[in-house]
NUVO-598672 format. One line per 4 residues: number of its first residue (from 1); for each residue x, y, z of N, C-alpha, C. Coordinates in steps of 0.001 Angstrom, whole numbers, plus 524288, in hexadecimal, padded with zeros to 5 digits. Layout:
NUM = X:Y:Z:X:Y:Z:X:Y:Z | ...
END
This chain:
1 = 813F8:7903F:78E31:815B5:7949E:79172:81B5D:793D5:79327 | 81DEE:7980B:79470:82342:797B5:7965E:82363:794D7:79B95 | 82768:7919E:79C63:827F6:78F07:7A170:82879:7931F:7A5B9 | 82579:792B2:7A9F3:82577:796C0:7ADFE:82AB6:79779:7B0A5
5 = 82E25:7938B:7B089:8331F:79403:7B346:83798:7958D:7AFA0 | 8364F:796E1:7AABB:83A4E:7988F:7A704:83B86:79E44:7A811 | 83E99:79F4F:7AC3F:83F81:7A4AE:7ADFE:8428D:7A7DF:7AA0B | 84642:7A561:7A73B:84949:7A85A:7A362:845BF:7AA7A:79F1D
9 = 84240:7A73C:79D3B:83EB9:7A901:7991A:83AE4:7AD0D:79B31 | 83914:7AC4A:7A002:8357A:7B009:7A25B:83809:7B55F:7A2D0 | 83CE6:7B57D:7A49A:83FB8:7BA72:7A525:84078:7BD0F:79FD6 | 84171:7B9E6:79BCF:8426F:7BC0B:796A1:83D72:7BDFC:793FE
13 = 8392E:7BB26:794A9:83471:7BC4F:791A7:8309D:7BFF2:7945E | 830F6:7C05D:79994:82D11:7C36F:79C6A:82DB0:7C938:79B37 | 82975:7CBAB:799A0:82968:7D126:797EE:826B8:7D47A:79C1C | 82936:7D8EB:79D72:826E5:7DC56:7A170:82182:7DE36:79FD1
17 = 820B0:7DF56:79ACA:81B96:7E136:79909:81754:7DD25:79A03 | 818C5:7D81C:79994:814F5:7D40B:79ABE:81380:7D418:7A084 | 8176C:7D4CF:7A3E4:8165A:7D509:7A985:8130A:7D9CE:7AAD9 | 81452:7DE41:7A87B:8114B:7E305:7A976:80BA0:7E232:7A7D1
21 = 80AD7:7DFD8:7A343:80585:7DEC9:7A167:802BD:7DAFF:7A517 | 80595:7D729:7A718:80340:7D356:7AAA4:8015E:7D5ED:7AFAA | 8047A:7D983:7B1C9:802E7:7DC55:7B684:7FDB8:7DF2E:7B596 | 7FD34:7E1B4:7B112:7F860:7E474:7AFC6:7F3E2:7E096:7AF29
25 = 7F4F2:7DC18:7ACBF:7F0D9:7D817:7AC26:7EEBC:7D65A:7B16F | 7F253:7D560:7B512:7F0B9:7D38A:7BA43:7ED69:7D7A8:7BD03 | 7EEC3:7DC96:7BC53:7EC04:7E0CD:7BF06:7E729:7E29E:7BC10 | 7E5D3:7DFE1:7B7D3:7E12F:7E115:7B4C3:7DCF9:7DD02:7B5C3
29 = 7D852:7DE18:7B3CD:7D3EB:7DA8E:7B4AD:7D36E:7D66F:7B064 | 7D5E9:7D783:7ABF5:7D57E:7D3FD:7A780:7D9AD:7D560:7A38F | 7DA33:7D220:79F7A:7DDD3:7D346:79B3C:7DC42:7D856:79883 | 7D72A:7D922:797EA:7D540:7DDEF:7956C:7D6C0:7E2B3:7989D
33 = 7D603:7E263:79DC1:7D775:7E6B0:7A13D:7DD51:7E7BA:7A0F1 | 7E077:7E38B:7A0DF:7E628:7E426:7A087:7E7B0:7E6C0:79B75 | 7E50B:7E55B:79723:7E640:7E7BA:79213:7E542:7ED94:79222 | 7E111:7EF2B:794BE:7DFDF:7F4BF:79521:7E409:7F797:7984A
37 = 7E5D3:7F534:79C8A:7E9CB:7F7B1:79FD1:7EF11:7F803:79D0E | 7F056:7F3F5:79A0D:7F553:7F3D8:7974D:7F524:7F6C5:7921D | 7F057:7F82D:7907B:7EF7F:7FAFD:78B92:7F16A:7F7D0:786E5 | 7F03C:7F2CE:78708:7F14F:7EF5A:782A8:7EC71:7EC15:781BC
41 = 7EC6F:7E8F0:77D95:7E7CF:7E5DC:77C59:7E759:7E114:77FE0 | 7E294:7DF1B:78052:7E1AD:7DA73:78384:7E4C5:7D5BA:7818D | 7E4F9:7D4C1:77C4E:7E828:7D060:77A71:7EDEF:7D0EE:77BDD | 7EFE5:7D5C4:77BFD:7F559:7D69E:77D6A:7F655:7D519:78315
45 = 7F298:7D64C:78684:7F31A:7D4CB:78C07:7F303:7CEDC:78C90 | 7EF5E:7CC5A:789DD:7EF05:7C6A3:78A16:7F3FD:7C416:78811 | 7F631:7C651:783E0:7FB06:7C442:781B1:7FF8A:7C4D6:7858A | 7FFBE:7C964:78823:803E6:7CA57:78BF3:80387:7C682:79081
49 = 7FEC3:7C57E:79253:7FE04:7C1CE:79698:7FF8C:7BC43:794EF | 7FDFC:7BAC1:79037:7FF53:7B58A:78E44:8053D:7B4E4:78DC9 | 807E5:7B8F7:78BEF:80D90:7B8BC:78B55:8103A:7B84F:790AA | 80E4A:7BB53:7947C:81090:7BB24:799B9:80FC3:7B5C1:79C2D
53 = 80B25:7B37F:79B6D:80A19:7AE49:79D89:80DA6:7AA30:79AFB | 80ECE:7AADD:795F0:8124C:7A739:79347:817DB:7A7AA:79568 | 81993:7AC7B:79680:81ED6:7AD4F:79890:81F4A:7AB18:79E1D | 81B47:7AC2F:7A158:81B59:7AA65:7A6CC:81A79:7A488:7A721
57 = 81746:7A27A:7A381:81603:79CED:7A3AE:8118F:79BA3:7A74E | 80E73:79F8A:7A8AD:80A08:79EC7:7AC3A:8056D:7A216:7AA67 | 800B3:7A042:7AB70:7FC0F:7A376:7AA95:7FBDC:7A781:7AEEC | 7FB12:7AC7B:7AD80:7FB75:7B0B9:7B144:7F62F:7B2F8:7B2E4
61 = 7F293:7B345:7AF36:7ED5A:7B551:7B066:7E951:7B16F:7AE72 | 7E5DA:7AFE6:7B1E9:7E1A8:7AC4A:7B092:7DD42:7AF69:7AE13 | 7DCA4:7AEC7:7A8E8:7D8D4:7B1E4:7A604:7D484:7AE58:7A3E7 | 7CFB7:7AFB6:7A535:7CB20:7ACE1:7A352:7C67B:7B090:7A3D0
65 = 7C231:7AF6B:7A12C:7BD93:7B2D9:7A1AC:7BC1B:7B3B5:7A766 | 7BC3C:7B88A:7A900:7BAE2:7B9E5:7AE65:7BF2C:7B901:7B24C | 7C3D6:7B76D:7B082:7C828:7B684:7B41C:7CD2E:7B8E3:7B1F8 | 7CFEB:7BBAB:7B540:7D4DF:7BE3B:7B3CF:7D81A:7BE7A:7B8CE
69 = 7DB17:7BA31:7B9E0:7DDB6:7B9B0:7BEE6:7E363:7B810:7BE25 | 7E6B4:7B9E4:7C1B8:7EC2C:7B854:7C1B0:7ECBC:7B29E:7C34E | 7F033:7AFD2:7C0BD:7F1B2:7AAA2:7C28F:7F5DB:7AB4B:7C6CA | 7F770:7A700:7C93F:7FB8F:7A757:7CD3B:8009F:7A957:7CAD4
73 = 801E2:7A776:7C623:80699:7A94F:7C37E:8061D:7AF14:7C221 | 80168:7B0AE:7C096:8008A:7B62E:7BF48:8013F:7B9B4:7C3FC | 7FF75:7B7E6:7C88B:8000A:7BB09:7CD53:805C0:7BBBF:7CEC1 | 808E2:7B78E:7CE22:80E77:7B7F1:7CF48:81118:7BBB7:7CB84
77 = 80FD7:7BB3F:7C678:8123E:7BEB2:7C298:810A8:7C45C:7C380 | 80BAD:7C53F:7C4DE:809DD:7CA9C:7C5CD:80CD8:7CD1F:7CA49 | 80D9B:7CA3A:7CE89:8106B:7CC5E:7D303:815F4:7CE0F:7D182 | 8189B:7CAC9:7CE7A:81DEE:7CC18:7CCD9:81DEC:7D083:7C8D9
81 = 81A12:7D079:7C552:819D8:7D47D:7C139:818E8:7D9E4:7C384 | 815DA:7DA2F:7C7C4:814E9:7DF3C:7CA4C:819FE:7E17D:7CC6A | 81D4B:7DE24:7CEBA:82256:7E003:7D0B7:825DC:7E1B8:7CC3F | 825E4:7DEC8:7C803:8290E:7E040:7C37A:82729:7E56A:7C13A
85 = 82202:7E617:7C10C:81FCA:7EAFB:7BF11:821A8:7EFA3:7C23B | 821C0:7EEF6:7C76C:82393:7F339:7CAC5:82943:7F489:7C9BD | 82C77:7F083:7C8E1:8320A:7F166:7C7DE:832E0:7F42A:7C2AC | 8301D:7F275:7BE99:830A4:7F4ED:7B979:82EBB:7FA8D:7B9A1
89 = 82A79:7FB67:7BC8C:82830:800A2:7BCF5:82C1B:80495:7BF1E | 82FD0:802B2:7C238:8336C:80630:7C4DD:83885:80708:7C1D8 | 83956:80433:7BD94:83E4B:80486:7BAD0:83F76:80A09:7B8D1 | 83B7D:80C9D:7B6A0:83C6D:811D4:7B476:83E00:815AD:7B8BB
93 = 83B9E:81521:7BD5E:83D09:81886:7C1BC:842AB:8179A:7C35E | 84446:812AD:7C38A:8499C:8116B:7C512:84D8B:81392:7C12F | 84C51:8136C:7BC32:84FEA:81559:7B833:85079:81B4A:7B876 | 84C3A:81DF2:7B9DF:84C75:823A7:7BA41:84F59:82570:7BF23
97 = 85042:821DB:7C2AC:8525A:82348:7C7CB:85855:82300:7C80D | 85AF6:82261:7C390:860A2:821BA:7C38A:86368:82701:7C388 | 862D8:829F8:7C7BA:86562:82F06:7C852:867AB:82F5C:7CDD0 | 86B03:83358:7CEB2:86D44:83416:7D3E0:8692F:835FC:7D7C4
101 = 86587:83927:7D5F8:86175:83B2E:7D96A:85D3B:83709:7DA21 | 85B30:836C9:7DEE8:85711:832FB:7DFFC:85208:834C1:7DD60 | 85069:831C9:7D97A:84B70:832C5:7D6D2:84869:82DA9:7D6BA | 843D6:82DE1:7D474:84097:82936:7D421:83B54:82A2C:7D6A5
105 = 837E2:82684:7D5ED:8328E:82708:7D7E8:8319A:82314:7DC43 | 82F2A:824DC:7E073:82DE5:82184:7E4EC:827FF:820D0:7E50C | 8264E:81BE0:7E4E1:820B5:81AAA:7E50D:81F69:81864:7EA6C | 81C3E:81B3F:7ED5A:81AF0:819AA:7F2AA:81530:81827:7F2E8
109 = 81419:81390:7F4F8:80EB5:811CF:7F5C4:80D83:8123A:7FB93 | 80983:81531:7FCF9:80840:815FA:80280:80293:8147F:80388 | 801B5:8128C:8082F:7FC57:81188:809E4:7F99B:816C2:80ABA | 7F47E:8168E:80AF4:7F15F:81B4E:80B6B:7F2B2:81E6D:8104C
113 = 7F3DB:8236B:80F90:7F4A0:82744:813B8:7F8FA:825C4:81782 | 7FD9E:824D7:81557:8023D:82411:8189C:803DB:8295D:81ADB | 803AA:829D9:81FF0:8053A:82EAD:82296:809CF:82D5F:82618 | 80E90:82EC5:82450:81354:82D55:8270B:8174E:831C0:82679
117 = 81815:834E8:82A81:81BCF:8393C:82A34:8214A:83782:8289D | 82300:832E4:82A48:8283A:8311C:828E3:828A9:83052:822FD | 824BD:82E06:8209D:824C5:82D52:81AF4:824E0:8329A:81832 | 821DA:83658:81A2C:821C4:83B90:817D1:82722:83E2C:81820
121 = 829DB:83D5D:81C7C:82F17:83F95:81D0D:832E3:83D49:81910 | 83298:8382B:81852:83602:835A1:81484:834B4:83782:80F05 | 82FB6:83827:80DE0:82E06:83A0B:808C7:83040:83F78:807AC | 82FE9:842FE:80B7F:831F3:84849:80AD7:837DF:84843:80A30
125 = 83A86:8453B:80D65:8403C:844ED:80D21:84208:842A6:807EE | 83F4E:83EA4:80613:840B8:83C32:8011D:84051:8401D:7FCA4 | 83C2B:84326:7FC8D:83B7E:846FD:7F85B:83FBD:84B31:7F896 | 84134:84CC6:7FD4A:84554:850BB:7FDCE:84A86:84EA8:7FBBE
129 = 84BC4:849D1:7FCE2:850BA:84787:7FB37:850C0:84608:7F576 | 84C3C:8447D:7F36F:84BF8:84285:7EE14:8476E:84525:7EB2A | 847E7:84A2B:7E9F9:84387:84D13:7E7B3:841E0:84B3A:7E247 | 84541:84860:7DF86:843D8:84699:7DA42:840F8:84161:7DA4E
133 = 840E8:83EC9:7DEB4:83DFC:839E2:7DF19:83826:83B1C:7DF5A | 83508:837C8:7DD09:82F60:8388C:7DD0B:82CBB:8341E:7E00D | 827FF:8352D:7E1CC:82522:83156:7E4E6:81F78:83113:7E332 | 81D18:82C9A:7E400:81772:82C05:7E37D:81590:828B1:7E809
137 = 8113B:82A3B:7EA61:80F0D:8276A:7EEDA:80992:8259A:7ED6F | 808D5:8207C:7ED83:803BE:81E29:7EC4F:8012E:81C4E:7F158 | 7FC3F:81DA6:7F212:7F950:81BF2:7F6AD:7F656:816FB:7F547 | 7F7A2:812BA:7F7E6:7F55A:80D9C:7F6BF:7F3C2:80AF2:7FBD1
141 = 7F0A1:806EC:7FB5F:7EFC4:80390:7FFD4:7F4E2:800DE:80132 | 7F584:7FF41:80611:7FA7F:7FCFE:807B9:7FC01:7F836:8047F | 7F843:7F4D4:80349:7F97B:7F02A:80035:7FB3A:7F19B:7FABD | 7F8B6:7F592:7F86C:7FA37:7F74F:7F331:7FF95:7F9EC:7F34E
145 = 800B0:7FCD7:7F77E:805D0:7FF56:7F7FD:80A25:7FB3F:7F843 | 80938:7F724:7FB4C:80D16:7F2EE:7FBB6:80DA6:7F006:7F68E | 80955:7EF53:7F3C2:80990:7ECB2:7EEAD:80CD4:7EFCC:7EACD | 80C89:7F4F8:7EB1A:80F9E:7F837:7E788:81572:7F7D2:7E8BB
149 = 816C6:7F6E5:7EDAB:81C47:7F613:7EF16:81E21:7F0CC:7ED0C | 81ADD:7ECD3:7ED95:81C34:7E7A5:7EB98:81CFF:7E7C5:7E5B0 | 81999:7EAA3:7E2FF:819EC:7EB08:7DD4A:81E16:7EEE0:7DB7B | 82093:7F196:7DF30:824B9:7F559:7DE12:822DA:7FA12:7DAF2
153 = 81DD0:7FB54:7DB78:81BCD:80013:7D911:81BD3:8049A:7DCF0 | 81D0F:8037D:7E1DB:81DC2:80791:7E5D1:82320:806E6:7E841 | 825B3:80B3C:7E96D:82AE1:80B0A:7EBD6:82A8C:8089E:7F142 | 82692:80A2F:7F437:82584:807F3:7F95E:82003:80981:7FAF7
157 = 81E20:80738:7FF2F:818D5:8084E:80104:818E5:809BE:806C5 | 8150B:80CC2:8085A:81422:80E00:80DD7:80E81:80C6A:80EF9 | 80DD6:8085A:8121B:808A0:80614:81294:80844:80270:8174E | 80391:8006A:81829:802B9:7FC70:81C1C:8048C:7F731:819FA
161 = 80637:7F3C5:81D77:8080F:7EEA1:81BD9:8056A:7EA85:81F40 | 80306:7E6A7:81CBA:8009F:7E255:81F9C:803DB:7DD62:81F03 | 8040E:7DB47:81A46:80751:7D6B8:81937:80C42:7D876:81660 | 810BA:7D6E4:81866:815B4:7D89A:8162D:8175F:7D50E:811B3
165 = 8187E:7D773:80D4A:81A8C:7D4B0:808C3:8206F:7D41F:8097F | 82285:7CF57:80948:8282E:7CEAC:80A11:82B83:7D15C:805EC | 82920:7D2CE:80182:82C0B:7D57E:7FD68:82C8A:7DB58:7FE6F | 829B0:7DD41:80252:8299D:7E2D6:80385:82C16:7E3C7:808E0
169 = 82ED2:7E830:80972:83105:7E9A4:80E83:82DB7:7EDF7:810F2 | 82D6E:7EDE8:8162E:829F9:7F17A:818FC:82CEA:7F41F:81D72 | 82B4F:7F8E6:81E87:82D66:7FBCB:822F0:82902:7FF3D:82504 | 827F8:7FED9:82A1E:823C2:80206:82C52:8252B:807CC:82BF7
173 = 821C2:80ACA:8296E:822A9:81066:828DB:8206F:81366:82D80 | 81B92:81254:82EE7:81944:814FE:83370:814B9:811E2:83599 | 81306:8137F:83A3C:80E99:81116:83CE6:80A76:8153E:83DD0 | 8058C:813CD:83CE7:80133:8175F:83DDA:7FD06:81494:84107
177 = 7F9B5:817B3:84392:7F5A5:8157C:846E9:7F048:816D6:844B2 | 7ECBD:8131B:84508:7E76F:813CF:84301:7E38C:8149B:84778 | 7DFB8:817F8:8466D:7DB57:818AD:849FB:7D64B:81848:846EC | 7D1F3:8180C:849AA:7CCD0:817EC:84730:7CA7A:81D67:8472F
181 = 7C7EE:81ED8:842DC:7C5E5:82421:84237:7C073:823FB:83FC2 | 7BD89:82832:840A0:7B88E:828ED:83DF1:7B847:82E88:83BF3 | 7B49E:82F92:83864:7B401:834BF:83620:7AF66:837AD:8386A | 7AEC8:83CB6:83702:7AAA3:84001:8393E:7A51B:83DC8:838E9
185 = 7A397:83AF0:834B8:79E32:838F3:83498:79D3F:83461:83852 | 7A159:83216:83A84:7A0BD:82D63:83DAF:79E8A:82EC0:84310 | 79B2D:82B71:8453F:798C3:82C92:84A5D:79CAF:82CCD:84EE5 | 7A15B:82A96:84E4E:7A541:82AC9:8527D:7A8E7:82F80:85200
189 = 7A863:83276:84DD9:7ABEA:836E8:84D02:7AB23:83B0D:8513E | 7AF74:83CC5:85392:7AF58:840E6:85770:7ADE7:83F24:85CE7 | 7ACD3:83A2B:85DAF:7AB41:83848:862D8:7B00C:83705:8662C | 7B02C:83925:86ACC:7B478:8383A:86E71:7B336:83395:871F6
193 = 7B748:8319D:8749A:7B6D8:82D4F:8785E:7B475:8285C:87601 | 7B598:82780:87112:7B3B0:822B3:86E9F:7B6CF:81E05:8709A | 7B440:8199C:870DB:7B6CE:814AF:87215:7B719:81160:86D17 | 7BAB7:80DA6:86D10:7BB3A:80A64:8686F:7B626:80776:86748
197 = 7B33B:8064E:86B57:7AE41:80388:86AA7:7AA3F:806D5:867AC | 7AAF3:80C0D:8679E:7A750:80F73:864D0:7A7A6:80EB8:85EEA | 7ABD8:80C48:85D0C:7AC98:80B8D:8576D:7A9D1:806B1:85566 | 7A81B:80357:858DD:7A5D7:7FE4F:8575E:7A138:7FEFF:853A9
201 = 7A146:7FC03:84F66:79CF6:7FBF2:84BB5:79D20:8001E:8478B | 7A0A2:803FF:8480A:7A0E6:80828:84426:7A387:80634:83F2A | 7A209:80881:83AC9:7A44A:8070B:835BE:7AA06:808A2:8357D | 7ACF5:805DE:83224:7B28B:806F1:83198:7B400:807A6:82BE4
205 = 7B824:80AB5:82B01:7BAC4:80B0A:825EC:7C085:809EB:826F6 | 7C353:80807:82314:7C8BE:806B9:82429:7CBD7:805DF:81F26 | 7D09F:803F0:81FE1:7D42B:802E6:81B91:7D356:7FD5D:81988 | 7D4C4:7FC7A:8149F:7D440:7F746:81254:7D7BA:7F350:81519
209 = 7DC01:7F530:81783:7DF9B:7F1AE:81A43:7DE21:7F0F3:81FFE | 7D992:7F2E1:8217F:7D7AD:7F241:826E0:7D530:7ECDE:82763 | 7D896:7E8E1:827CC:7D6E7:7E373:82863:7DAB2:7E0B1:82C09 | 7D8DC:7DC8C:82E8E:7DC24:7D9C9:83257:7E114:7D78D:82FEB
213 = 7E0DC:7D631:82AE6:7E556:7D3CB:82854:7E861:7D7AE:82500 | 7E799:7DCC6:82601:7EA2B:7E0AA:822B4:7ED2D:7E49B:825FF | 7EF21:7E8BD:82360:7F2D6:7EC56:825D3:7F08A:7EF67:82A65 | 7EB74:7F057:82A67:7E905:7F36B:82E97:7E63F:7EFE9:8328D
217 = 7E894:7EB7E:833CA:7E631:7E7C0:83764:7E4F0:7EA39:83CAC | 7E88B:7ED6F:83EB9:7E79E:7EFCC:843DE:7E30D:7F39C:843BA | 7E220:7F610:83F47:7DD9C:7F984:83EAE:7D897:7F649:83E77 | 7D8D3:7F1CC:83BE7:7D458:7EE43:83BB7:7D2D1:7EC8E:8413F
221 = 7D6BA:7EB51:84466:7D5B0:7E9BD:849CC:7D354:7EE3F:84CEC | 7D519:7F30C:84BD6:7D2F1:7F795:84E89:7CD2E:7F836:84D3D | 7CBBC:7F78C:84855:7C639:7F7E1:846D1:7C30B:7F3A4:84991 | 7C549:7EEEC:849CD:7C276:7EA9C:84C4D:7C1AF:7EBA1:8521C
225 = 7C5B8:7EDB4:854B3:7C554:7EEE2:85A4C:7C145:7F31F:85B55 | 7C09F:7F6A1:85788:7BCC4:7FADB:85826:7B750:7F914:856AA | 7B6E9:7F43C:854C4:7B1E3:7F1DF:85362:7AEEA:7F510:84F58 | 7B1E0:7F74F:84BA6:7AF4F:7FA03:84752:7AC75:7F602:843F7
229 = 7A8BD:7F7DC:840F0:7A5D4:7F46C:83D79:7A997:7F174:839E9 | 7A8F5:7EC58:83982:7AC8F:7E922:8366D:7AC76:7EA90:830AB | 7A806:7EC79:82EC8:7A7B2:7EE15:8294C:7AA41:7F36D:82897 | 7AE56:7F3A5:8256A:7B102:7F89A:82454:7AE3C:7FB42:81FCD
233 = 7AC5A:8000B:820C3:7A92E:802D8:81CF1:7AC5D:8047A:81826 | 7B137:80634:81900:7B46A:8081A:814AC:7BA26:806D7:81582 | 7BCE3:8058B:8114F:7C27C:8046C:811A0:7C567:8072C:80D3D | 7CA6A:807F4:80E15:7CDD5:80A22:80A10:7D373:808BD:80B6B
237 = 7D6D1:808AB:8077C:7DC64:807E2:80871:7DF23:80D15:80957 | 7DC4C:81175:808AA:7DE98:816A4:8094F:7DC93:81939:80E4A | 7E02C:81B20:81171:7DEBD:81DA2:8165E:7DB0E:82241:81576 | 7DC12:82549:81152:7D8D3:829E5:81058:7D30E:82875:80FAC
241 = 7D215:823EF:80D4E:7CCA9:82264:80C6C:7CA24:82027:8115A | 7CD33:81D6A:81491:7CB22:81BB2:8199D:7C9D6:82079:81CED | 7CD5E:82448:81CE9:7CC70:82934:81FC1:7C770:82BCE:81DBD | 7C6BB:82BF4:8188F:7C213:82E6A:8164A:7BD14:82BD9:81851
245 = 7BD1A:8269C:81879:7B86B:823D5:81A37:7B75B:824B4:82002 | 7BB91:8250F:8232A:7BADB:82615:828BB:7B897:82B89:82988 | 7BAD3:82F70:826F7:7B8EA:834D5:82783:7B344:83549:825AD | 7B1E7:83252:8219A:7AC98:8328B:81F7B:7A89C:82FC7:822F3
249 = 7AA76:82D06:826EB:7A6E5:82A97:82A9C:7A526:8251D:8293A | 7A7DD:8228B:8258B:7A654:81D43:8240C:7A731:81964:8287C | 7AB18:81A7F:82BBD:7AC21:816FE:83010:7B101:81882:832FE | 7B24F:81583:836FB:7B70E:81648:83A0D:7BB8C:813AD:8371E
253 = 7C008:8165A:836E0:7C462:8142A:833F1:7C99D:814FC:83691 | 7CD72:8118F:83584:7D2B1:81214:837AA:7D60F:815A5:8343F | 7D8F2:8191C:836C3:7DC65:81CB1:833F0:7E150:81DA5:8372F | 7E5CC:81EB2:834AD:7EA99:81FCE:8379B:7EA20:824E4:83AB0
257 = 7EB90:824BF:83FA3:7EAD0:82942:84315:7EDB5:82E17:8411F | 7F29E:82D77:83F77:7F5A5:83210:83DF8:7F3DC:8344A:838C3 | 7F190:83107:83567:7EFDC:832DA:83049:7EAFB:83643:830BB | 7E769:834EA:8345C:7E268:837B6:834AC:7E234:83B82:8393F
261 = 7E6B1:83CA7:83BA6:7E6B2:84037:84027:7E458:84581:83EBF | 7E595:84786:83A1E:7E375:84C9C:83889:7DD9A:84C43:8379D | 7DBBD:847ED:83565:7D61A:84748:8349C:7D32E:84758:839CA | 7D593:8450B:83DD5:7D31F:8451B:842FE:7D2D4:84AA8:84515
265 = 7D71A:84D92:844A2:7D727:852F7:84698:7D389:85680:84371 | 7D2B9:85523:83E6D:7CF40:85846:83B1C:7C980:856B8:83BA6 | 7C854:852CE:83ECF:7C2F3:85136:83FA6:7C0B2:84DC1:83B72 | 7C40C:84B67:83837:7C22D:847E4:8341E:7C1C8:8423F:83600
269 = 7C4DD:840E0:839F5:7C4DC:83B93:83C0C:7C497:83BC1:841FF | 7C273:8379A:84448:7C20F:83734:849F7:7C473:83203:84BA8 | 7C849:8324B:84F43:7CAE6:82D93:8511F:7C755:82A9B:854D7 | 7C71D:82583:8540B:7C3D9:8221B:85733:7C742:81E70:85A70
273 = 7C521:81C37:85EA9:7C832:81886:861C7:7C93B:8137D:85EB6 | 7CD53:81095:86053:7D0B6:81170:864E1:7D4CC:815A5:863D4 | 7D641:81871:867ED:7D9F5:81CBB:86766:7DF83:81B32:868E9 | 7E021:816B8:86B4D:7E55A:814F1:86CDD:7E6BC:80FEF:869F3
277 = 7EBD5:80EE5:869BF:7EDE2:80A39:86725:7EBB7:80982:8619D | 7EC1C:80D85:85E59:7EA1F:80CFA:858FB:7ED66:80909:855EE | 7EB06:80659:85226:7EE02:80288:84F12:7F23F:8052A:84BCE | 7F6D3:802C8:84BBA:7FB46:804DF:848CE:7FBCB:80206:8439F
281 = 7FCE0:80500:83F86:7FDA0:802D7:83A48:802F6:804AE:83845 | 80610:80112:83646:80B2F:80260:8342B:80AEC:8030F:82E40 | 80D6C:80723:82C5C:80DC8:8083B:826CA:8136A:8074E:82521 | 8142A:80460:820F5:8195B:80294:81F6D:81B4B:804F2:81A53
285 = 82060:8052B:819F1:8230E:8061B:81500:82425:800BA:812AD | 822CD:7FFEB:80DBF:8239F:7FADE:80B33:8264E:7FBB0:805F7 | 82A36:7F873:804D7:82CFD:7F8F7:7FFDC:82EB0:7F39C:7FDE7 | 82FBB:7F355:7F8DB:83156:7EE76:7F65F:83749:7EE64:7F5DD
289 = 83A06:7EB17:7F8C9:83FB9:7EB20:7F8A9:841FE:7E966:7F369 | 83ED8:7E6D8:7F027:840C1:7E513:7EB12:83FC6:7E90B:7E6BB | 83D08:7ED48:7E7FC:83BF4:7F13F:7E409:840E5:7F44B:7E2C2 | 8419F:7F596:7DDD7:845FD:7F8E6:7DC30:8443D:7FE94:7DC95
293 = 84650:80162:7E05A:844A8:806C0:7E153:8483D:80AA7:7DE99 | 845FC:80EF5:7DCD8:84944:81322:7DAD0:84BA9:8161A:7DF69 | 84F05:819CF:7DE4A:851E4:81C6F:7E279:84E50:81F95:7E603 | 84A43:821E6:7E3D4:8469D:824F0:7E707:8439C:8215E:7EAC2
297 = 841D0:81CF5:7E8C2:83EFA:81940:7EC0D:8427A:81730:7F06D | 8474B:815E9:7EEFF:84AF5:813F1:7F2EE:84BF1:817FF:7F725 | 84CCA:81CEF:7F581:84DEA:82121:7F937:8494F:82208:7FCE4 | 84487:8220C:7FAC2:83FF0:82302:7FE05:83F16:81E80:801D2
301 = 83F6A:819B6:7FFDA:83E81:8152C:80334:84282:814E6:80797 | 8477C:815D0:8065A:84B8F:815A0:80A5D:84ADA:81A02:80E58 | 84935:81E9D:80C95:8484D:822FB:8102D:843D8:821C0:813EC | 83FB6:81F51:811EA:83B3D:81E0A:8152F:83CA1:819C3:8191C
305 = 83F89:815D3:8175F:84135:811AA:81AEA:844CE:813D9:81F27 | 84854:8176B:81DB3:84BDF:819C2:82187:848D1:81CEB:82593 | 844D2:81FC7:823CD:841A8:822E2:82769:83EBE:81F5C:82B40 | 83CC4:81AF5:82961:83A0A:81749:82CCF:83DC0:8152A:830F8
309 = 84274:8139D:82F4A:84632:81154:832F7:8483D:81553:836EC | 8483F:81A50:83578:84A67:81E4F:838F6:84656:8209D:83CA5 | 8415E:81F20:83C13:83D3D:82112:83F86:83A94:81C6D:84230 | 83AB1:81C1B:8474C:83813:817CA:84A0B:8323A:817E3:848EE
313 = 82FB8:81376:8499A:82A2E:81314:8485E:826EE:816E2:84B9F | 828D2:8184C:85039:825EA:81C1D:8536A:8255E:82155:850AD | 8293C:822B3:84D59:828FF:82793:84A61:825EE:826EE:84556 | 8248D:82228:84421:82189:82114:83F5F:81C2E:81EE1:840C9
317 = 81A56:82053:84567:8153A:81E9F:84741:811C0:82367:847B1 | 80D49:82348:84517:809E7:827DE:844C2:80469:826A3:846C5 | 8020A:82A8B:8494B:7FC9D:82A0E:84AE4:7FBB5:82817:85057 | 7FF96:8289A:853D6:7FEC7:826ED:8593E:7FAD1:82A7A:85BE0
321 = 7F7A3:82835:85F56:7F3A5:82B3A:861FF:7F5E2:82E97:86655 | 7F2AE:831F5:8685C:7F44E:83573:86C98:7F521:83280:871B3 | 7F372:82D78:871C0:7F424:82A71:87688:7F9C3:82889:87716 | 7FCF5:8297E:872FE:80269:82805:87351:80366:8225F:871F1
325 = 7FF49:81F80:8706A:80009:819FF:86EF2:803CA:8199A:86A5E | 80756:815D3:86A83:80B07:81501:86648:80B80:80F3F:86523 | 80B1C:80DF2:86011:80BE9:8088D:85E73:8111F:807FE:85B9C | 8146F:80BFA:85BE6:8197E:80BBC:8593E:81CE3:80792:85BC4
329 = 81FC6:804E2:8587F:82353:800ED:85A85:82835:800EE:8573A | 82BA7:7FD4D:85833:83097:7FD1C:85553:82FA2:7FB30:84FC8 | 83315:7FCC5:84C39:832A5:7FB2D:846BF:8337D:7F55D:84630 | 83008:7F28F:84339:830B6:7ECF1:842B9:83579:7EBB0:83F7A
END
């Protein structure tokens, strides 16, 4: 095999098609599965893997009957290959963008049901200024949205953040408040003068990130304080599906106050105690400073950052109760 530290030879011999094939191999269940995805024969996939291992000088995938696992070297190569894939994927867009007018495609990854008037204003203004630029918005779980920014397959993300990746930059976009709700079939629906103790023992539904060590930690604490049943009946990474389960009566669930205000007025949801000091959750703008952005992506990202800096967090805080409680504070 090639000496692993022979960087000149590695740079000369490493083929992008081999890296692309390797990424597919890692994301497949077997060599056979990878061959189907790549639309080539199984021996061709095996040959490509063997050639890549010879160039790298390391075994990349541990293959044996009943076992198909990445080695440590394979995991390192996969992480780097994903970033390279994102960069190559964007080359054609960058080449098409060499004009005086701002054109290009903006790929935005957002967490489920982002409701932020400031973002909507920037979106409208951007389209007015740059009508030839195009956009796509993908709804993902927050972790998947951040992963797409790391891999440079998304221009930026709007999502919850738990652990900060030093390779990614973050800026708080807005703050929202969560309350507990139930649907019409629930025995607490429509009942006035409820106390938090009335929720004890009732079933719960929630988000996949509703854990003490995750992004919705304050919501987890709220459930614990309300002494809801520890077993969560249903979970989802999408707000719409948590809302569906709450309305269907599966259990009590946490939802952003400003997002479901209309559902409450329409009689689809019923707000439960506590009614004061609701837990606050921050939603962030996240982007990869090392990503090569086209002109449209740059223009949109800079416009959104400028809007955030020009509006204090008090103007980007949604869902405050009628009691006037405010958890807004200065920008970190």
